[in-house]
N, C-alpha and C positions, 0 to 999 in steps of 0.2 A: 262818370257813372254816379257818383251819389247824386247829382243834381236830378237825374232821372228819378229819383226819390219822391221830389219836390214840385219838378213842372217838366211836364210834357207838353210841347204845343201842336195845335190843329196840323199848320203845317209839316213837324216833323214827324206826325204818326202817319198823315198821309206820304210823304215822301217813304218812310219805311215801308209798307204798305206797298206801293206800288213798284219799289226796289225789290221785296219780295216775290213777289206777282213778274214780274220779268226776270227776276232768276231762277225760277221755279219753270216758266218756260225757256229760258234759255240750255236750262241742263238736259232737255228732251231730244238735243242735236244726236248725242251719241248711245250707242246701246250698255256703254258702261252706266251710262248716269240713267239710263232707265230700268235697269237691272238692281241699281242700289236701289233708287225712289221705289221701285216695287217691294224689294225685301223691306225695306222702312215702313214703307205703309202698312206690311203685313206683321211686322213685330209690333208697330204702335199700336195699332188700328184692326187686327187683326182680317182685314178684309183691303179690296185697292177702292181709293175712294175719287172719285171723279173729280172733275178740275173743278165744276160749278162747286160742288162742295166744299173742297180746298179752299177757294178761290171767298164765298162766304163765310166759311171762318176765319180767313184773316181778314176779311170788311166788319165781320163783327167784336173786332178788337178796339175798344175805345184807350182814352187817355186813362181812364178811373183805374181799368185794369193793367194796365201797363205800371203807373205807381204803385195798386197793392202789391203784385208782384215784383218788381223791384224792392219794395220796403221787404220783403219775407226773404230774396235770394242776394240783397248788393248790401242794404243798410246795415252797418255795426256787425259785419260778419268778416270770420276768417276767410284768408285767402290764401290760395298757393300760388307761390310764384316761380317762375321757370326761365331761365336765359342761355343764352345760345352765345359763345363768343367770349370774347374780352369782356368781364364784367368786375374789372379792378373800378367804375366810377358809377357802377349801380349803384340806386339808394339803399338800403339796410332795410329790414322787413317794415320794421318801425313807419318809415318815410310811408307807404305804401296803406299802411293798419287805419295811420291817422288820417289818412282821407278819405276813408269808408264810413262817413258821420261826421255829421256837424252838430257843431255848438250853437246852440239858439239860446244866446241870452238878453 
């Protein structure tokens, strides 16, 4: 995750955009997902978004935007960790916290 703050390739960005667009189209198959999509759009935007506008917003995201958001929300931030099942061999909190930043010397 920390790598996202420093480097995002155009290939990764293009693949993520295509995956997001295809998952948005895939979830239109059931009435449950359509209702969830309508509710989310009304809560977030106050209106229904046409697919063309939604895809244009996705296409407008570039690598610099991804880096800026990752720097704000991921780099050197405290995190919440949840686990289900046997946690005997799960690393402690400091293991994860040390990996939320890079020391550059």
